C-alpha positions, 0 to 999 in steps of 0.5 A: 259586866253591868247592863250597859252597851259598855263592852263596845269600844266604839260606834263605828269600824275602822277598816283594816286594810291589811286583812282586807288585801290578805282576804282577797289574795286568798281568793285566788282562785276566784279572782283567777276564774274572773280574770280568765272569763274576762280574757276570753270574752274581750279576746273573743270580741277582738278576734270576732272585730278583726274578723268582721274588719277584712279578709286576709290576703291569703283567703280566696274570695270573690273580688271585684275589679277596681276602678280607674279611680281606685287604681290611681289612688292604690298607684299613687300610695305604692309610690309614696311608700317607696319614696318615704322608705328611700327617706327613711333608708338616707336618714338612718344610713347617712353619715351626714344626716346622723352629724352632730350640725352643730359642731360640724368637725372637718379637715380642710387640705389645700393643694397646689397643682404646679409645674404644669403648663397652659394646656396641661393645667385646666384638663388636670384641675378638672381631672382631680376636681371630678375625681372628689366631687363625683364620688370616685374618690368615696369609692377608692376609700371604700374599696381600699380602707378597711376603716370604711369597708362597711360604709357604702361609698354614696354616704362617704361622698357626701362628706367630701368637697372640693372648690377652687378660688377665682382664677386671678386668685389662684392662677399664677404664670411663671417664665422658667428657662423660657417656658410659661408655666402656671400654678393653681391653688385647690381646697379639699373638706373633709367631714366626719361624724366625729373629729376622730372619723374626719381625720381618718377620712382625709388621711385616706382621701390624701392617700388615694389623691396621690395614687390618682396623681400618676394617671392623671400625668399620664392622662394630661401631662406633666405636674405636681400635686403638693399638699399645702396645709391641712386644717382641722375645725369645729364649727356651726353648719346651719345649711346642714342643720336645714338640710337634716330639718328638711329630710326629717320633715319630708319623711314625717308628711310622707308618713302621715299622707301615706296613713291617710291614704290607706286608712281611706282604701276599701278593702280591696284596695288595701289587698291591691296596695298590700300586693303592689307595695311588696310589703311583708306578710305580717304587715301586710295583715296590719293594713288589712286587718288591723294590728296582729296583736289586737287580739293579744291586746283584747285578751290582756284588757280581758285579764285586767278587767276580769281582776278589777271587776271582781276585786270591786265586787270582793271589796263591796261585799267585804263592806257591806256583809259587816261580820267579824272579818279579823282578830285586830277589827273585833278587839277595836271593836269589843272589850270583850277579852279576845283568846285567839283564833282556830283554823277550822280549814283542817283538823287541828290535833290535840298536840298541836299537829302543824300550823293549826294544831299550834294555833288551837293549842295557844288558844286554849291554853290562854282559855284555860289560865283564865278559867283557873285565875277566875275559878271557873268550871263550867263554861258554856261554849255558845255559838254565834253562827250556824256551823257545819260538819267541819266545824263541829269536828273542831269544836268536839276536839275543843270540848274534848280538850276542857274536859281533860283539863277538869273543865266541865264544858256544853255546846250552846246555840245562838240563845234566840235559836232554841229556848230549850237551852236557856236552862243550860245557860244559866246552870254553867253561868259563864259563856266562852263565844265561839264566832266564825270570821266571815259569817258572825255579824257585829248585830249578832254578836251584840243582840246576844251580848244584850241577851247574857247581860240581862240574864246575868250571864257571866261572858269570859271572852271570845274565841274565833273560828277561821275558815279562810 
């Protein structure tokens, strides 16, 4: 090699993202410790925060009586909660509230009450109207029809509407065998969540009206209830749409008002409110001490913060270390031949025992082939790092392998660390750099290369020792 810095390919290093991620995941133990520490610290903070926020309902503490104004606020909150619960239950269970107001399905039944005299007709009409409009028909359907047994009668009653036109349009006086008889037309509209339900409910209402007619005849007098027409239709119902919006708006306003009232309460007021409103234990604890899962949330947050903090520190150290971090990075920076890497995490046998042994065999085999091609009989394994006991064991195996192949190999240290080894370097004439991933820095390597080139010492290449 010449005496310039031609052994370098580039002046700046590009970060090997794949190696960065791999190195980070290999530090899973340190990551787990930081995550655990974050969970403990933030979890403890969340617990202390909840403890200081209030006293649980079950705790026995010295209580002070509420003032008249505070008691009034608690009573208002309890009443508002009851109203909100009732509205919420109605919205969830009412078929009318769940129906599509833009496509409301209904069936119109047109009945005629005929064969009744002037005294019987008004009573019969009012009996049928009361039966349909005040929930008796809905209760009868709910009890007798299996399709509607799981639906409360109060919600079925909303789907049944009955009315009459003006008397001048409906009442007809007939002269039959010398008796005055009248007829009256009555309309019944039956709705449903969908077309199928509307038809099923209309059929059930017809059936129950037929049964009820017998009782009306006994109480009011002789007449006939005749179905004149049945019409199915789909329409947009703006009145229903406004009703649905009104209920939902009422529930939202009630919830917002209740939240505002409870947030402004003292701890004693919250405790009294929880007891008087009869809410569940877990909801009770949430009102007084905050969310029951707040500690868990803090622990999860601590887990994320711990991992994030360690990853930031790891990346900063990774970038600031300026050391050899991977084979790809070494080859991107230097023109020096790289023969491979050797694992030092555990001993690798000469015959390739396990994955580590195979890596050593491949790396040393490439060095042996290069020595044959270049006619090299003596090499100095130059350590560009301060090795420990684990590295020494691996290096001794490498030297022994070279000896077995007939290559005279010696071990040298960093050039500046021991002047006495310069004679050994001159005698060997050829150097094989041994670099430790994560420990051998680029400035250290550059300084060593300058030294070897200035003294006409041949650098045949490098091997990396990987302790990750």
